[in-house]
C-alpha positions as semicolon CSV with decimal commas, in nm:
position;residue;x (nm);y (nm);z (nm)
1;M;-3,090;-0,912;1,898
2;T;-2,942;-0,676;1,640
3;T;-2,954;-0,310;1,733
4;L;-2,957;-0,026;1,482
5;D;-2,626;0,106;1,616
6;N;-2,444;-0,214;1,512
7;I;-2,543;-0,227;1,145
8;E;-2,463;-0,021;0,840
9;I;-2,667;-0,025;0,519
10;I;-2,451;-0,027;0,206
11;I;-2,606;0,018;-0,137
12;G;-2,474;0,007;-0,491
13;T;-2,617;0,226;-0,763
14;Y;-2,652;0,230;-1,138
15;E;-2,459;0,560;-1,136
16;Q;-2,144;0,371;-1,016
17;F;-2,158;0,504;-0,658
18;L;-2,118;0,299;-0,341
19;L;-2,306;0,456;-0,049
20;G;-2,314;0,375;0,321
21;Y;-2,591;0,472;0,564
22;G;-2,624;0,446;0,939
23;V;-2,932;0,474;1,160
24;E;-2,918;0,731;1,439
25;T;-3,175;0,815;1,702
26;S;-3,326;1,162;1,723
27;D;-3,608;1,342;1,899
28;D;-3,847;1,248;1,621
29;G;-3,741;0,882;1,614
30;F;-3,476;0,742;1,380
31;K;-3,288;0,898;1,091
32;L;-3,081;0,757;0,808
33;I;-2,750;0,945;0,778
34;R;-2,497;0,889;0,503
35;N;-2,161;0,777;0,643
36;F;-1,956;0,751;0,325
37;A;-1,973;0,764;-0,054
38;T;-1,715;0,639;-0,303
39;H;-1,690;0,628;-0,680
40;T;-1,447;0,351;-0,772
41;H;-1,629;0,157;-1,043
42;Q;-1,633;0,267;-1,405
43;A;-1,974;0,107;-1,472
44;S;-2,288;0,016;-1,279
45;I;-2,254;-0,190;-0,959
46;R;-2,425;-0,528;-0,994
47;D;-2,380;-0,702;-0,657
48;L;-2,246;-0,653;-0,303
49;A;-2,120;-0,898;-0,040
50;S;-2,006;-0,849;0,318
51;S;-1,854;-1,074;0,585
52;R;-1,670;-0,970;0,901
53;H;-1,470;-0,659;0,806
54;Y;-1,462;-0,743;0,434
55;L;-1,679;-0,570;0,177
56;A;-1,676;-0,646;-0,195
57;S;-1,855;-0,479;-0,485
58;A;-1,893;-0,629;-0,833
59;G;-1,965;-0,421;-1,141
60;A;-2,022;-0,418;-1,513
61;D;-1,662;-0,294;-1,559
62;D;-1,537;-0,659;-1,524
63;S;-1,383;-0,587;-1,183
64;I;-1,439;-0,650;-0,813
65;Y;-1,333;-0,385;-0,561
66;L;-1,240;-0,483;-0,206
67;Y;-1,278;-0,270;0,108
68;N;-1,179;-0,295;0,473
69;M;-1,471;-0,164;0,676
70;Q;-1,267;-0,154;0,995
71;N;-1,032;0,107;0,851
72;R;-1,279;0,227;0,584
73;M;-1,019;0,192;0,311
74;E;-1,010;0,036;-0,034
75;T;-0,769;-0,258;-0,014
76;G;-0,759;-0,403;-0,365
77;K;-0,914;-0,491;-0,696
78;L;-0,981;-0,829;-0,866
79;T;-0,973;-0,845;-1,245
80;H;-0,978;-1,217;-1,325
81;H;-1,306;-1,194;-1,519
82;N;-1,337;-1,078;-1,879
83;D;-1,699;-0,962;-1,867
84;T;-1,963;-0,825;-1,630
85;V;-1,944;-0,973;-1,280
86;N;-2,304;-1,070;-1,200
87;S;-2,284;-1,213;-0,848
88;I;-2,039;-1,253;-0,558
89;A;-2,064;-1,431;-0,221
90;F;-1,839;-1,484;0,083
91;T;-1,807;-1,818;0,259
92;P;-1,949;-1,817;0,617
93;N;-1,602;-1,809;0,777
94;A;-1,486;-1,540;0,530
95;S;-1,200;-1,758;0,406
96;H;-1,294;-1,732;0,035
97;I;-1,508;-1,530;-0,200
98;L;-1,686;-1,686;-0,500
99;T;-1,751;-1,479;-0,812
100;C;-1,939;-1,549;-1,135
101;S;-1,946;-1,357;-1,459
102;T;-2,110;-1,326;-1,800
103;D;-1,793;-1,477;-1,949
104;G;-1,922;-1,816;-1,823
105;S;-1,669;-1,868;-1,545
106;I;-1,679;-1,912;-1,168
107;A;-1,378;-1,828;-0,951
108;A;-1,274;-1,890;-0,591
109;V;-1,040;-1,632;-0,435
110;R;-0,878;-1,664;-0,092
111;C;-0,945;-1,370;0,137
112;G;-0,649;-1,189;0,285
113;N;-0,386;-1,245;0,018
114;W;-0,659;-1,240;-0,253
115;K;-0,500;-1,522;-0,449
116;L;-0,701;-1,692;-0,723
117;E;-0,718;-2,056;-0,608
118;K;-0,974;-2,205;-0,848
119;H;-1,113;-2,087;-1,179
120;W;-1,383;-2,286;-1,355
121;K;-1,365;-2,120;-1,696
122;N;-1,647;-2,327;-1,855
123;A;-1,870;-2,367;-1,552
124;H;-2,192;-2,358;-1,758
125;K;-2,056;-2,484;-2,091
126;G;-1,975;-2,137;-2,216
127;S;-2,304;-1,976;-2,109
128;S;-2,309;-1,677;-1,874
129;V;-2,348;-1,742;-1,501
130;N;-2,630;-1,530;-1,358
131;T;-2,613;-1,596;-0,984
132;I;-2,430;-1,793;-0,717
133;C;-2,499;-1,865;-0,347
134;I;-2,310;-2,059;-0,077
135;H;-2,445;-2,309;0,176
136;P;-2,426;-2,200;0,545
137;S;-2,172;-2,480;0,604
138;G;-1,945;-2,344;0,332
139;K;-1,915;-2,687;0,163
140;L;-2,170;-2,646;-0,118
141;A;-2,263;-2,376;-0,366
142;L;-2,543;-2,328;-0,619
143;S;-2,515;-2,153;-0,953
144;V;-2,765;-2,084;-1,230
145;G;-2,670;-1,983;-1,583
146;S;-2,830;-1,876;-1,907
147;D;-2,819;-2,242;-2,018
148;G;-3,114;-2,310;-1,782
149;V;-2,918;-2,554;-1,562
150;L;-2,894;-2,544;-1,183
151;R;-2,550;-2,674;-1,083
152;T;-2,434;-2,782;-0,738
153;W;-2,064;-2,742;-0,658
154;N;-1,862;-2,934;-0,401
155;L;-1,634;-2,668;-0,256
156;V;-1,434;-2,920;-0,054
157;K;-1,320;-3,113;-0,363
158;G;-1,342;-2,813;-0,593
159;R;-1,560;-2,966;-0,862
160;Q;-1,922;-2,997;-0,976
161;A;-2,141;-3,239;-0,778
162;Y;-2,450;-3,261;-1,000
163;A;-2,667;-3,058;-1,240
164;T;-3,042;-3,011;-1,276
165;N;-3,202;-2,902;-1,602
166;L;-3,477;-2,646;-1,530
167;I;-3,597;-2,593;-1,887
168;P;-3,857;-2,879;-1,882
169;K;-4,009;-2,729;-1,566
170;L;-3,985;-2,353;-1,631
171;G;-3,947;-2,332;-2,007
172;P;-3,777;-2,016;-2,141
173;Y;-3,793;-1,851;-1,796
174;A;-3,525;-2,094;-1,677
175;K;-3,260;-1,899;-1,870
176;N;-3,332;-1,573;-1,683
177;I;-3,314;-1,686;-1,321
178;T;-3,131;-1,430;-1,108
179;V;-3,255;-1,525;-0,758
180;T;-3,126;-1,827;-0,561
181;K;-3,116;-1,848;-0,181
182;W;-3,025;-2,097;0,091
183;S;-3,232;-2,115;0,408
184;P;-3,045;-2,021;0,730
185;D;-3,045;-2,383;0,853
186;G;-2,923;-2,513;0,516
187;T;-3,203;-2,770;0,472
188;K;-3,380;-2,583;0,192
189;Y;-3,309;-2,358;-0,105
190;L;-3,526;-2,169;-0,350
191;I;-3,518;-2,022;-0,698
192;A;-3,743;-1,746;-0,830
193;T;-3,822;-1,642;-1,186
194;N;-4,090;-1,418;-1,329
195;S;-4,390;-1,458;-1,091
196;M;-4,300;-1,811;-0,971
197;L;-4,115;-1,928;-0,660
198;I;-3,996;-2,290;-0,617
199;L;-3,872;-2,429;-0,285
200;Y;-3,645;-2,738;-0,279
201;S;-3,546;-2,975;0,002
202;V;-3,187;-3,094;0,037
203;E;-3,282;-3,427;0,195
204;N;-3,536;-3,526;-0,069
205;A;-3,360;-3,345;-0,355
206;G;-3,703;-3,245;-0,478
207;I;-3,962;-2,969;-0,479
208;I;-4,150;-2,923;-0,152
209;H;-4,347;-2,610;-0,239
210;E;-4,444;-2,395;-0,538
211;A;-4,608;-2,057;-0,540
212;K;-4,732;-1,819;-0,810
213;F;-4,794;-1,450;-0,755
214;E;-4,979;-1,180;-0,941
215;C;-4,668;-0,965;-0,988
216;R;-4,313;-1,049;-1,086
217;V;-4,069;-1,145;-0,809
218;T;-3,759;-0,923;-0,803
219;C;-3,582;-1,019;-0,477
220;V;-3,618;-1,276;-0,200
221;E;-3,478;-1,316;0,152
222;F;-3,523;-1,587;0,419
223;H;-3,624;-1,491;0,774
224;D;-3,678;-1,788;1,007
225;D;-3,998;-1,956;0,881
226;L;-4,092;-1,664;0,658
227;I;-3,986;-1,568;0,307
228;I;-3,972;-1,193;0,245
229;I;-4,050;-1,125;-0,120
230;G;-4,011;-0,800;-0,310
231;H;-4,234;-0,741;-0,613
232;D;-4,221;-0,533;-0,925
233;N;-4,513;-0,313;-0,814
234;G;-4,340;-0,191;-0,493
235;Q;-4,505;-0,441;-0,257
236;V;-4,323;-0,640;0,010
237;Q;-4,481;-0,976;0,093
238;L;-4,425;-1,190;0,401
239;Y;-4,491;-1,547;0,289
240;N;-4,520;-1,861;0,505
241;W;-4,509;-2,183;0,297
242;E;-4,635;-2,415;0,574
243;S;-4,983;-2,553;0,523
244;P;-5,197;-2,366;0,489
245;P;-4,969;-2,103;0,332
246;K;-5,017;-1,754;0,465
247;S;-4,903;-1,422;0,332
248;Y;-4,901;-1,061;0,439
249;L;-4,872;-0,776;0,188
250;K;-4,729;-0,435;0,256
251;I;-4,703;-0,149;0,006
252;A;-4,351;-0,038;0,083
253;H;-4,242;0,164;-0,222
254;D;-4,390;0,347;-0,517
255;S;-4,167;0,166;-0,767
256;R;-4,001;-0,171;-0,809
257;V;-3,844;-0,323;-0,498
258;K;-3,486;-0,381;-0,602
259;A;-3,320;-0,533;-0,292
260;I;-3,404;-0,669;0,053
261;A;-3,162;-0,731;0,342
262;C;-3,239;-0,846;0,695
263;S;-3,063;-0,903;1,025
264;D;-3,274;-1,053;1,301
265;D;-3,578;-0,826;1,334
266;I;-3,428;-0,535;1,131
267;I;-3,523;-0,533;0,762
268;A;-3,404;-0,287;0,498
269;T;-3,573;-0,245;0,159
270;S;-3,476;-0,029;-0,138
271;S;-3,640;0,063;-0,466
272;S;-3,508;0,143;-0,811
273;S;-3,613;0,507;-0,762
274;G;-3,348;0,553;-0,488
275;E;-3,575;0,519;-0,186
276;L;-3,429;0,341;0,118
277;K;-3,640;0,226;0,416
278;V;-3,569;0,051;0,744
279;W;-3,833;-0,165;0,911
280;R;-3,879;-0,364;1,228
281;L;-4,050;-0,702;1,195
282;T;-4,300;-0,784;1,471
283;K;-4,560;-1,065;1,449
284;N;-4,583;-1,083;1,072
285;S;-4,603;-0,707;1,036
286;L;-4,359;-0,437;0,926
287;N;-4,319;-0,114;1,125
288;L;-4,140;0,169;0,949
289;L;-3,846;0,322;1,140
290;A;-3,667;0,552;0,896
291;T;-3,665;0,647;0,531
292;E;-3,426;0,832;0,299
293;N;-3,381;0,895;-0,074
294;C;-3,024;0,861;-0,200
295;G;-3,092;1,037;-0,530
296;A;-2,967;0,750;-0,748
297;R;-3,101;0,426;-0,894
298;I;-3,029;0,146;-0,647
299;T;-2,920;-0,188;-0,793
300;C;-2,810;-0,391;-0,486
301;M;-2,788;-0,369;-0,107
302;V;-2,624;-0,545;0,187
303;L;-2,614;-0,505;0,565
304;A;-2,263;-0,482;0,709
305;R;-2,131;-0,483;1,061
306;K;-2,061;-0,135;1,192
307;F;-1,729;-0,098;1,371
308;A;-1,681;0,146;1,658
309;N;-1,523;0,477;1,569
310;Q;-1,292;0,455;1,872
311;K;-1,096;0,166;1,721
312;V;-1,057;0,357;1,400
313;K;-0,936;0,665;1,587
314;Q;-0,688;0,455;1,787
315;E;-0,547;0,302;1,469
316;V;-0,521;0,645;1,307
317;S;-0,342;0,784;1,611
318;I;-0,096;0,493;1,607
319;I;-0,027;0,554;1,240
320;N;0,028;0,925;1,307
321;E;0,268;0,845;1,592
322;N;0,466;0,614;1,366
323;Q;0,481;0,885;1,103
324;T;0,609;1,141;1,355
325;V;0,875;0,899;1,477
326;A;0,984;0,839;1,119
327;T;1,008;1,211;1,049
328;K;1,219;1,261;1,362
329;K;1,459;0,991;1,247
330;N;1,487;1,153;0,906
331;I;1,550;1,491;1,066
332;F;1,826;1,337;1,276
333;K;1,997;1,191;0,969
334;I;1,974;1,516;0,777
335;R;2,099;1,738;1,060
336;Q;2,409;1,522;1,111
337;E;2,539;1,657;0,782
338;V;2,484;2,025;0,874
339;I;2,803;2,239;0,904
340;I;2,805;2,593;1,041
341;E;2,996;2,882;0,883
342;V;3,129;3,132;1,138
343;D;3,137;3,507;1,074
344;N;3,518;3,512;1,120
345;D;3,561;3,318;0,793
346;E;3,628;2,994;0,983
347;V;3,465;2,661;0,901
348;S;3,377;2,416;1,178
349;N;3,302;2,056;1,083
350;E;3,121;1,986;1,410
351;I;2,764;1,852;1,430
352;V;2,496;2,086;1,549
353;D;2,451;1,958;1,903
354;N;2,232;2,245;2,016
355;S;1,970;2,170;1,751
356;F;1,935;1,814;1,875
357;K;1,902;1,930;2,234
358;N;1,618;2,157;2,126
359;L;1,452;1,868;1,947
360;K;1,462;1,657;2,264
361;R;1,325;1,941;2,474
362;N;1,055;2,035;2,220
363;P;0,919;1,712;2,062
364;K;0,658;1,920;1,878
365;S;0,918;2,101;1,674
366;K;0,849;2,196;1,317
367;S;0,940;1,951;1,044
368;V;1,218;2,025;0,800
369;T;1,097;2,197;0,485
370;S;1,229;2,151;0,135
371;A;1,405;2,492;0,153
372;D;1,595;2,383;0,466
373;I;1,706;2,063;0,294
374;R;1,837;2,264;-0,001
375;K;2,039;2,487;0,231
376;M;2,181;2,180;0,406
377;N;2,284;2,024;0,075
378;S;2,451;2,347;-0,041
379;L;2,648;2,371;0,285
380;S;2,763;2,009;0,257
381;Q;2,872;2,070;-0,105
382;N;3,080;2,374;0,001
383;V;3,255;2,168;0,268
384;R;3,331;1,894;0,015
385;K;3,486;2,159;-0,212
386;K;3,707;2,276;0,074
387;S;3,825;1,923;0,155
388;K;3,918;1,865;-0,210
389;I;4,116;2,191;-0,225
390;I;4,313;2,105;0,091
391;E;4,398;1,764;-0,057
392;K;4,536;1,935;-0,368
393;V;4,758;2,168;-0,163
394;S;4,894;1,905;0,078
395;P;5,147;1,748;-0,165
396;F;5,335;2,083;-0,177
397;T;5,401;2,066;0,198
398;E;5,499;1,699;0,180
399;R;5,768;1,772;-0,081
400;K;5,952;1,992;0,162
401;K;5,945;1,716;0,427
402;K;6,098;1,465;0,182
403;N;6,402;1,683;0,110
404;K;6,715;1,491;0,217
405;G;6,942;1,791;0,268
406;A;7,017;1,930;0,609
407;L;6,786;2,219;0,698
408;N;6,835;2,479;0,965
409;I;6,582;2,653;1,191
410;D;6,512;2,921;0,931
411;S;6,394;2,662;0,679
412;K;6,149;2,514;0,935
413;K;6,004;2,859;0,994
414;L;5,957;2,896;0,621
415;K;5,771;2,569;0,613
416;L;5,529;2,668;0,886
417;Q;5,467;3,008;0,733
418;G;5,405;2,859;0,388
419;H;5,166;2,597;0,527
420;Q;4,966;2,857;0,721
421;E;4,952;3,090;0,425
422;T;4,822;2,815;0,197
423;E;4,552;2,714;0,448
424;N;4,444;3,074;0,499
425;S;4,433;3,128;0,125
426;V;4,216;2,817;0,083
427;L;3,975;2,926;0,354
428;D;3,950;3,274;0,207
429;A;3,879;3,129;-0,132
430;T;3,613;2,886;-0,014
431;N;3,429;3,134;0,208
432;T;3,309;3,317;-0,101
433;K;2,991;3,125;-0,194
434;T;2,957;3,258;-0,545
435;M;3,304;3,147;-0,654
436;S;3,300;2,852;-0,900
437;K;3,526;2,547;-0,888
438;D;3,735;2,653;-1,189
439;S;3,813;2,999;-1,051
440;V;3,918;2,854;-0,714
441;N;4,151;2,601;-0,875
442;T;4,314;2,860;-1,102
443;E;4,383;3,098;-0,813
444;I;4,535;2,822;-0,605
445;K;4,764;2,717;-0,889
446;I;4,882;3,078;-0,934
447;K;4,955;3,111;-0,561
448;K;5,141;2,781;-0,566
449;K;5,369;2,897;-0,846
450;Q;5,437;3,228;-0,672
451;E;5,527;3,058;-0,344
452;E;5,748;2,804;-0,518
453;A;5,928;3,082;-0,703
454;E;5,983;3,277;-0,380
455;K;6,059;3,004;-0,126
456;I;6,242;2,730;-0,312
457;P;6,551;2,946;-0,389
458;D;6,588;3,023;-0,018
459;L;6,587;2,655;0,063
460;N;6,858;2,590;-0,197
461;S;7,070;2,872;-0,056
462;T;7,062;2,719;0,292
463;I;7,166;2,384;0,146
464;N;7,462;2,548;-0,036
465;L;7,577;2,720;0,282
466;I;7,596;2,398;0,480
467;S;7,736;2,170;0,210
468;P;7,860;2,378;-0,088
469;S;7,976;2,070;-0,279
470;A;7,654;1,875;-0,239
471;K;7,557;1,910;-0,605
472;K;7,903;1,798;-0,733
473;R;7,941;1,515;-0,479
474;K;7,946;1,163;-0,615
475;S;7,927;0,826;-0,448
476;L;8,268;0,724;-0,303
477;T;8,202;0,353;-0,281
478;K;8,304;0,170;-0,598
479;L;8,240;-0,202;-0,612
480;N;8,529;-0,413;-0,756
481;P;8,480;-0,757;-0,901
482;A;8,521;-1,046;-0,656
483;T;8,801;-1,211;-0,862
484;K;9,026;-0,906;-0,831
485;V;8,977;-0,896;-0,454
486;I;9,068;-1,264;-0,421
487;K;9,381;-1,224;-0,634
488;K;9,505;-0,931;-0,422
489;A;9,443;-1,122;-0,100
490;S;9,629;-1,430;-0,230
491;K;9,929;-1,216;-0,332
492;K;9,948;-1,063;0,014
493;L;9,939;-1,405;0,178
494;K;10,220;-1,533;-0,045
495;K;10,436;-1,232;0,040
496;R;10,381;-1,289;0,412
497;K;10,477;-1,655;0,387
498;I;10,793;-1,570;0,193
499;M;10,894;-1,309;0,452
500;R;10,846;-1,555;0,735
501;Q;11,059;-1,815;0,565
């Protein structure tokens, strides 16, 4: 048994709105309450289909919009048709969705990845396809076009099985058929046009019942052994085709009945004036439960499964937790680059450990704003400037270390003093935030020249005191050719031999 708490009534309107209603109990009985409203289509909505958590809406804007009813979110859009999408239908296991359009094509799209797997571009020889319906087994499908032909499609092989010409039977009305339905057990199907209803048998492949009514048939729905028929004058008829045929009429609406949807003993009807009613079927009679006017012209309707709000809240909370974790990670990465400036004009390149301790203690700390990020970036840029300036000054100190002359203790003191003075001058220059790069570089160059002019002469004087002839000294080792050395050695040997003799 289907309860009112488990279903949701979804309607499409001529004004391009998609509306969802739920039935809630009250002191006076039942009430229809609007759960959601969305305006995604750019033209009127022509058909709706629902299976499991999928919901699809087809419109005159050549597009099909897809929704996830579990999360209540729009998940995609299909635009493989080039004209108005007249009818859509899900397979029973919700593996595919079939669509047909005025452009004369039928398409099969896989649910989930929404990939177009089959596209019959000339399904009805170039004529528009008015309606399509799928067998409860998911292996067959019926389609009717403006060419007046009823075509059966083998969905397993992906091709047409056979075609039936309806023009000899129905005449010009065969080109305007918009109602085709399979029975729940899959043994019968029907078509309706104008004021006529024809019931076919799958086993005999022939007509088993025909019925004519006083008013035009606008919508039809199977319910066990009954056929629920909506008429142009606002009447809802319960029709039993078994012999003798029986019918029960109920004046449900003041205007044309536009759509009928049923689930077990719950039946929903809607009219073109915007009136929506929910009924309970008991012993061939309809008992009204709730009514509401949506304020728009209804074009189609479907009953969808209503998911519990707790699951939705759990999923939202999980998403929020993931978002908070992500923001904490981002904060951690940003704060690693933060450098503190001390009041004593000293720069420390240490990471802010205290801030991270506070984050661990207070997980509900405020998120970093854009102003904080700008301050962090400016601080990091100042530190980069300082590192570049120190790199420029370091070669001056290295030159003094590379000097080959002998230096005394006074020269070492000069080195240390010069190095400290340069570092202090750099820190003083960089602590001023308003100073530009060019001004800092020019001041450093001037200080360099002054220090070189003052200190380098002292170094030279110490070198002159220790080795006064260092500048005039030349290399004492002169290399002689090898032949001269050999000749001298041979002469000495000859002299020695002569002396011995």
